[in-house]
N, CA, C and O atoms as CSV, one atom per row, in Angstrom:
chain,resi,resn,atom,element,x,y,z
A,1,MET,N,N,-2.616,92.841,-11.638
A,1,MET,CA,C,-1.600,93.153,-12.413
A,1,MET,C,C,-0.904,91.951,-13.040
A,1,MET,O,O,-0.399,90.978,-12.480
A,2,ALA,N,N,-0.992,92.226,-14.233
A,2,ALA,CA,C,-0.477,91.148,-15.011
A,2,ALA,C,C,1.066,90.893,-14.931
A,2,ALA,O,O,1.758,91.812,-14.493
A,3,ARG,N,N,1.819,89.420,-15.415
A,3,ARG,CA,C,2.939,89.361,-15.174
A,3,ARG,C,C,3.568,88.680,-16.404
A,3,ARG,O,O,2.932,87.693,-16.774
A,4,LEU,N,N,4.484,88.925,-17.005
A,4,LEU,CA,C,4.753,88.430,-18.286
A,4,LEU,C,C,6.506,87.779,-17.829
A,4,LEU,O,O,7.413,88.515,-17.440
A,5,ARG,N,N,6.590,86.644,-17.964
A,5,ARG,CA,C,7.749,86.045,-17.592
A,5,ARG,C,C,8.256,85.842,-18.977
A,5,ARG,O,O,7.702,85.599,-20.050
A,6,MET,N,N,9.502,86.023,-18.600
A,6,MET,CA,C,10.961,85.962,-19.910
A,6,MET,C,C,11.920,85.629,-19.579
A,6,MET,O,O,12.436,85.930,-18.503
A,7,THR,N,N,12.427,84.870,-20.498
A,7,THR,CA,C,13.927,84.166,-20.194
A,7,THR,C,C,14.711,84.554,-21.517
A,7,THR,O,O,14.159,85.489,-22.098
A,8,SER,N,N,15.841,84.088,-22.140
A,8,SER,CA,C,16.889,84.673,-22.497
A,8,SER,C,C,15.906,84.466,-24.358
A,8,SER,O,O,15.868,85.273,-25.286
A,9,THR,N,N,15.396,83.353,-24.267
A,9,THR,CA,C,14.860,83.013,-25.873
A,9,THR,C,C,13.538,83.724,-25.997
A,9,THR,O,O,13.050,83.547,-27.114
A,10,ASN,N,N,12.868,84.409,-25.266
A,10,ASN,CA,C,11.371,84.818,-25.042
A,10,ASN,C,C,11.448,86.209,-25.660
A,10,ASN,O,O,12.370,87.023,-25.599
A,11,ARG,N,N,10.043,86.308,-26.384
A,11,ARG,CA,C,10.363,87.760,-27.131
A,11,ARG,C,C,8.654,87.770,-26.907
A,11,ARG,O,O,7.920,86.786,-26.824
A,12,SER,N,N,8.262,89.289,-26.836
A,12,SER,CA,C,6.833,89.399,-26.762
A,12,SER,C,C,6.732,90.798,-27.867
A,12,SER,O,O,7.412,91.817,-27.752
A,13,SER,N,N,5.458,90.470,-29.194
A,13,SER,CA,C,5.287,91.744,-30.042
A,13,SER,C,C,4.037,92.600,-29.494
A,13,SER,O,O,3.440,93.325,-30.289
A,14,GLU,N,N,3.610,92.523,-28.074
A,14,GLU,CA,C,2.663,93.080,-28.042
A,14,GLU,C,C,2.845,94.324,-27.181
A,14,GLU,O,O,3.813,94.279,-26.422
A,15,THR,N,N,2.139,95.365,-27.158
A,15,THR,CA,C,2.392,96.609,-26.409
A,15,THR,C,C,1.938,96.484,-24.966
A,15,THR,O,O,0.809,96.162,-24.597
A,16,THR,N,N,2.943,96.774,-24.232
A,16,THR,CA,C,2.832,96.795,-22.861
A,16,THR,C,C,2.821,97.732,-22.171
A,16,THR,O,O,3.666,98.599,-22.393
A,17,HIS,N,N,1.984,97.893,-21.211
A,17,HIS,CA,C,2.112,99.060,-20.462
A,17,HIS,C,C,3.055,98.758,-19.150
A,17,HIS,O,O,2.291,98.380,-18.261
A,18,VAL,N,N,4.534,98.776,-18.629
A,18,VAL,CA,C,5.021,98.295,-17.770
A,18,VAL,C,C,4.761,99.233,-16.367
A,18,VAL,O,O,4.578,100.449,-16.325
A,19,ASN,N,N,4.808,98.200,-15.159
A,19,ASN,CA,C,4.832,98.748,-13.854
A,19,ASN,C,C,6.028,98.557,-13.326
A,19,ASN,O,O,6.525,99.381,-12.559
A,20,GLY,N,N,6.532,97.620,-13.623
A,20,GLY,CA,C,8.176,97.229,-12.947
A,20,GLY,C,C,8.226,96.033,-13.364
A,20,GLY,O,O,7.251,95.417,-13.795
A,21,ILE,N,N,9.725,95.463,-13.243
A,21,ILE,CA,C,10.586,94.570,-13.387
A,21,ILE,C,C,11.439,93.945,-12.408
A,21,ILE,O,O,12.393,94.517,-11.881
A,22,LEU,N,N,11.043,92.639,-12.150
A,22,LEU,CA,C,11.655,91.717,-11.235
A,22,LEU,C,C,12.569,90.610,-12.114
A,22,LEU,O,O,12.267,89.779,-12.971
A,23,VAL,N,N,13.797,90.997,-11.499
A,23,VAL,CA,C,15.339,90.525,-12.271
A,23,VAL,C,C,15.375,89.339,-11.137
A,23,VAL,O,O,15.395,89.589,-9.932
A,24,ASP,N,N,15.382,87.811,-11.770
A,24,ASP,CA,C,15.594,86.553,-10.822
A,24,ASP,C,C,17.108,86.495,-11.549
A,24,ASP,O,O,17.188,86.365,-12.770
A,25,PRO,N,N,18.393,86.609,-10.637
A,25,PRO,CA,C,19.535,86.095,-11.652
A,25,PRO,C,C,19.678,84.476,-10.974
A,25,PRO,O,O,19.032,83.913,-10.090
A,26,SER,N,N,20.926,83.997,-11.897
A,26,SER,CA,C,20.760,82.976,-11.520
A,26,SER,C,C,22.480,82.677,-10.757
A,26,SER,O,O,22.880,81.602,-10.311
A,27,GLY,N,N,23.186,83.897,-10.802
A,27,GLY,CA,C,24.573,83.832,-10.248
A,27,GLY,C,C,24.831,85.043,-10.026
A,27,GLY,O,O,24.076,86.014,-10.041
A,28,ALA,N,N,26.169,84.956,-9.769
A,28,ALA,CA,C,26.568,86.669,-9.231
A,28,ALA,C,C,26.935,87.553,-10.727
A,28,ALA,O,O,26.911,86.844,-11.733
A,29,ASN,N,N,27.215,88.799,-10.907
A,29,ASN,CA,C,27.822,89.288,-11.963
A,29,ASN,C,C,26.567,89.126,-13.289
A,29,ASN,O,O,26.874,88.907,-14.461
A,30,TRP,N,N,25.705,89.223,-12.988
A,30,TRP,CA,C,24.424,88.771,-14.126
A,30,TRP,C,C,24.078,90.692,-14.904
A,30,TRP,O,O,24.273,91.856,-14.551
A,31,VAL,N,N,23.625,90.129,-15.802
A,31,VAL,CA,C,23.437,91.444,-16.730
A,31,VAL,C,C,21.910,91.329,-17.167
A,31,VAL,O,O,21.503,90.171,-17.067
A,32,CYS,N,N,21.012,92.195,-17.604
A,32,CYS,CA,C,19.819,92.264,-18.015
A,32,CYS,C,C,19.676,93.617,-19.402
A,32,CYS,O,O,19.655,94.815,-19.119
A,33,VAL,N,N,19.622,93.269,-20.351
A,33,VAL,CA,C,19.057,94.143,-21.158
A,33,VAL,C,C,17.822,93.833,-22.210
A,33,VAL,O,O,17.695,92.826,-22.907
A,34,VAL,N,N,16.856,95.096,-22.125
A,34,VAL,CA,C,15.621,94.478,-22.845
A,34,VAL,C,C,15.498,95.712,-23.615
A,34,VAL,O,O,15.634,96.870,-23.221
A,35,THR,N,N,15.173,95.200,-24.964
A,35,THR,CA,C,15.110,96.291,-26.110
A,35,THR,C,C,13.450,96.267,-26.655
A,35,THR,O,O,12.701,95.381,-26.243
A,36,ASP,N,N,13.057,97.119,-27.430
A,36,ASP,CA,C,11.879,96.678,-27.951
A,36,ASP,C,C,12.027,96.815,-29.142
A,36,ASP,O,O,13.152,97.193,-29.468
A,37,THR,N,N,11.105,96.603,-30.166
A,37,THR,CA,C,10.750,95.519,-31.611
A,37,THR,C,C,11.611,96.694,-32.406
A,37,THR,O,O,12.122,96.416,-33.490
A,38,ALA,N,N,11.731,97.807,-31.921
A,38,ALA,CA,C,12.943,99.136,-33.009
A,38,ALA,C,C,14.280,98.668,-32.696
A,38,ALA,O,O,15.209,99.016,-33.425
A,39,GLY,N,N,14.553,97.648,-31.334
A,39,GLY,CA,C,16.065,97.759,-31.142
A,39,GLY,C,C,16.811,98.652,-30.222
A,39,GLY,O,O,18.007,98.574,-29.942
A,40,ASN,N,N,15.396,100.050,-29.522
A,40,ASN,CA,C,16.113,100.777,-28.414
A,40,ASN,C,C,15.835,100.025,-27.385
A,40,ASN,O,O,14.933,99.224,-27.141
A,41,ILE,N,N,17.066,100.539,-26.622
A,41,ILE,CA,C,17.174,100.012,-25.232
A,41,ILE,C,C,16.185,100.334,-24.111
A,41,ILE,O,O,16.287,101.463,-23.631
A,42,VAL,N,N,15.201,99.486,-23.593
A,42,VAL,CA,C,14.200,99.882,-22.895
A,42,VAL,C,C,14.394,99.782,-21.322
A,42,VAL,O,O,13.701,100.329,-20.464
A,43,PHE,N,N,15.444,98.998,-21.149
A,43,PHE,CA,C,15.756,98.500,-19.796
A,43,PHE,C,C,16.986,97.862,-19.899
A,43,PHE,O,O,17.269,97.049,-20.778
A,44,SER,N,N,17.755,98.249,-18.955
A,44,SER,CA,C,19.158,97.834,-18.573
A,44,SER,C,C,19.319,97.709,-17.213
A,44,SER,O,O,18.714,98.536,-16.531
A,45,ALA,N,N,20.053,96.796,-16.588
A,45,ALA,CA,C,20.223,96.359,-15.203
A,45,ALA,C,C,21.739,95.422,-14.910
A,45,ALA,O,O,22.372,94.789,-15.755
A,46,ARG,N,N,21.936,95.521,-13.989
A,46,ARG,CA,C,23.511,94.647,-13.575
A,46,ARG,C,C,23.521,94.424,-12.392
A,46,ARG,O,O,23.022,95.323,-11.715
A,47,GLY,N,N,23.959,93.422,-11.768
A,47,GLY,CA,C,24.020,93.247,-10.042
A,47,GLY,C,C,25.252,92.272,-9.985
A,47,GLY,O,O,25.526,91.552,-10.945
A,48,ALA,N,N,26.030,92.279,-8.746
A,48,ALA,CA,C,26.948,91.655,-8.624
A,48,ALA,C,C,27.098,90.633,-7.635
A,48,ALA,O,O,28.151,90.063,-7.347
A,49,ASP,N,N,25.666,90.392,-7.003
A,49,ASP,CA,C,25.205,89.168,-6.605
A,49,ASP,C,C,24.136,88.502,-7.150
A,49,ASP,O,O,23.653,88.893,-8.212
A,50,ALA,N,N,23.589,87.305,-6.419
A,50,ALA,CA,C,22.526,86.547,-7.025
A,50,ALA,C,C,21.370,86.716,-6.261
A,50,ALA,O,O,20.639,85.743,-6.076
A,51,VAL,N,N,21.035,88.056,-5.683
A,51,VAL,CA,C,19.876,88.389,-5.310
A,51,VAL,C,C,18.843,89.058,-6.141
A,51,VAL,O,O,19.243,89.960,-6.876
A,52,SER,N,N,17.425,88.728,-6.144
A,52,SER,CA,C,16.373,89.159,-7.077
A,52,SER,C,C,15.938,90.837,-6.778
A,52,SER,O,O,15.779,91.331,-5.662
A,53,ARG,N,N,15.835,91.356,-7.758
A,53,ARG,CA,C,15.705,92.664,-7.251
A,53,ARG,C,C,14.723,93.020,-8.401
A,53,ARG,O,O,14.792,92.620,-9.563
A,54,PHE,N,N,13.702,93.934,-7.801
A,54,PHE,CA,C,12.345,94.506,-8.417
A,54,PHE,C,C,12.673,96.344,-8.508
A,54,PHE,O,O,13.063,97.018,-7.554
A,55,TYR,N,N,12.396,96.852,-9.884
A,55,TYR,CA,C,12.879,98.100,-10.295
A,55,TYR,C,C,11.603,98.461,-10.750
A,55,TYR,O,O,11.087,97.866,-11.696
A,56,PRO,N,N,10.974,99.501,-10.086
A,56,PRO,CA,C,9.493,100.138,-10.609
A,56,PRO,C,C,9.961,100.978,-11.877
A,56,PRO,O,O,10.801,101.874,-11.964
A,57,VAL,N,N,9.235,100.458,-12.721
A,57,VAL,CA,C,9.270,101.012,-14.153
A,57,VAL,C,C,8.171,101.573,-14.552
A,57,VAL,O,O,7.111,100.961,-14.418
A,58,GLN,N,N,8.203,102.789,-15.097
A,58,GLN,CA,C,6.415,103.218,-15.570
A,58,GLN,C,C,6.700,103.734,-16.917
A,58,GLN,O,O,7.007,104.923,-17.000
A,59,ASP,N,N,6.627,102.779,-18.346
A,59,ASP,CA,C,6.760,102.725,-19.291
A,59,ASP,C,C,5.677,102.013,-20.083
A,59,ASP,O,O,4.852,101.263,-19.561
A,60,THR,N,N,5.744,102.332,-21.530
A,60,THR,CA,C,4.744,101.677,-22.801
A,60,THR,C,C,5.956,101.193,-23.574
A,60,THR,O,O,6.847,101.933,-23.992
A,61,TRP,N,N,5.905,99.990,-23.710
A,61,TRP,CA,C,6.640,99.333,-24.486
A,61,TRP,C,C,5.999,98.536,-26.048
A,61,TRP,O,O,5.008,97.806,-26.078
A,62,THR,N,N,6.664,98.826,-26.978
A,62,THR,CA,C,6.030,98.149,-28.050
A,62,THR,C,C,6.953,96.817,-28.272
A,62,THR,O,O,7.968,96.787,-28.969
A,63,GLY,N,N,6.396,95.711,-27.534
A,63,GLY,CA,C,7.133,94.673,-27.793
A,63,GLY,C,C,8.333,94.943,-26.962
A,63,GLY,O,O,8.730,96.057,-26.621
A,64,CYS,N,N,9.099,93.289,-26.548
A,64,CYS,CA,C,10.206,93.477,-25.896
A,64,CYS,C,C,10.772,92.046,-26.055
A,64,CYS,O,O,10.188,90.972,-26.192
A,65,ASN,N,N,12.252,92.395,-25.986
A,65,ASN,CA,C,13.492,90.912,-26.075
A,65,ASN,C,C,14.306,91.462,-25.608
A,65,ASN,O,O,14.762,92.589,-25.796
A,66,ILE,N,N,14.750,90.007,-24.389
A,66,ILE,CA,C,15.814,90.412,-24.019
A,66,ILE,C,C,17.020,90.016,-24.953
A,66,ILE,O,O,17.146,88.942,-25.541
A,67,THR,N,N,18.126,91.395,-24.982
A,67,THR,CA,C,19.141,90.874,-25.688
A,67,THR,C,C,20.290,90.434,-25.136
A,67,THR,O,O,21.142,89.701,-25.639
A,68,THR,N,N,20.252,90.990,-23.944
A,68,THR,CA,C,21.704,90.347,-23.126
A,68,THR,C,C,20.889,89.599,-21.828
A,68,THR,O,O,20.025,90.219,-21.208
A,69,ALA,N,N,21.212,88.382,-21.531
A,69,ALA,CA,C,20.819,87.759,-20.355
A,69,ALA,C,C,21.853,86.846,-19.853
A,69,ALA,O,O,21.828,85.615,-19.884
A,70,THR,N,N,22.732,87.590,-19.404
A,70,THR,CA,C,24.133,86.718,-18.417
A,70,THR,C,C,23.560,86.230,-17.091
A,70,THR,O,O,23.018,86.941,-16.245
A,71,ALA,N,N,23.732,85.088,-17.040
A,71,ALA,CA,C,23.541,84.860,-15.533
A,71,ALA,C,C,21.926,84.958,-14.794
A,71,ALA,O,O,21.716,85.279,-13.625
A,72,LEU,N,N,20.934,84.605,-15.773
A,72,LEU,CA,C,19.835,85.300,-15.314
A,72,LEU,C,C,19.148,83.870,-15.464
A,72,LEU,O,O,19.546,82.913,-16.128
A,73,THR,N,N,18.045,83.977,-14.693
A,73,THR,CA,C,17.272,82.805,-14.334
A,73,THR,C,C,15.977,82.808,-15.321
A,73,THR,O,O,15.545,81.875,-15.997
A,74,ALA,N,N,15.361,84.491,-15.166
A,74,ALA,CA,C,14.069,85.135,-15.939
A,74,ALA,C,C,13.828,86.543,-15.145
A,74,ALA,O,O,14.305,86.842,-14.051
A,75,VAL,N,N,13.098,87.216,-15.843
A,75,VAL,CA,C,12.969,88.358,-15.768
A,75,VAL,C,C,11.344,88.876,-16.145
A,75,VAL,O,O,10.887,89.062,-17.273
A,76,TYR,N,N,10.718,89.023,-14.969
A,76,TYR,CA,C,9.413,89.305,-15.109
A,76,TYR,C,C,9.035,90.780,-14.860
A,76,TYR,O,O,9.369,91.600,-14.006
A,77,ILE,N,N,8.146,90.810,-16.013
A,77,ILE,CA,C,7.431,92.178,-16.452
A,77,ILE,C,C,6.302,92.388,-15.697
A,77,ILE,O,O,5.495,91.460,-15.642
A,78,TYR,N,N,6.095,93.292,-15.171
A,78,TYR,CA,C,4.754,93.714,-14.515
A,78,TYR,C,C,3.879,94.721,-14.902
A,78,TYR,O,O,4.143,95.915,-14.761
A,79,SER,N,N,2.560,94.175,-15.520
A,79,SER,CA,C,1.956,95.349,-16.299
A,79,SER,C,C,0.547,95.717,-15.528
A,79,SER,O,O,-0.161,96.636,-15.942
């Protein structure tokens, strides 16, 4: 299983077959929105506490970009 580490400034233009997403917040009240290269929202999550969460996501993305990264350390995309 491969892992792609994304921060708020990272973008990927590769086609990715996603198996899951780990959100690693840096503080409470975090928000994460990821879009594909066409600007469509492919993943969205939020939390009230600074606890890492894994989301099982089965999808194929054509590129990805974190468009909203509030109180996040990183987002790990597993493929």
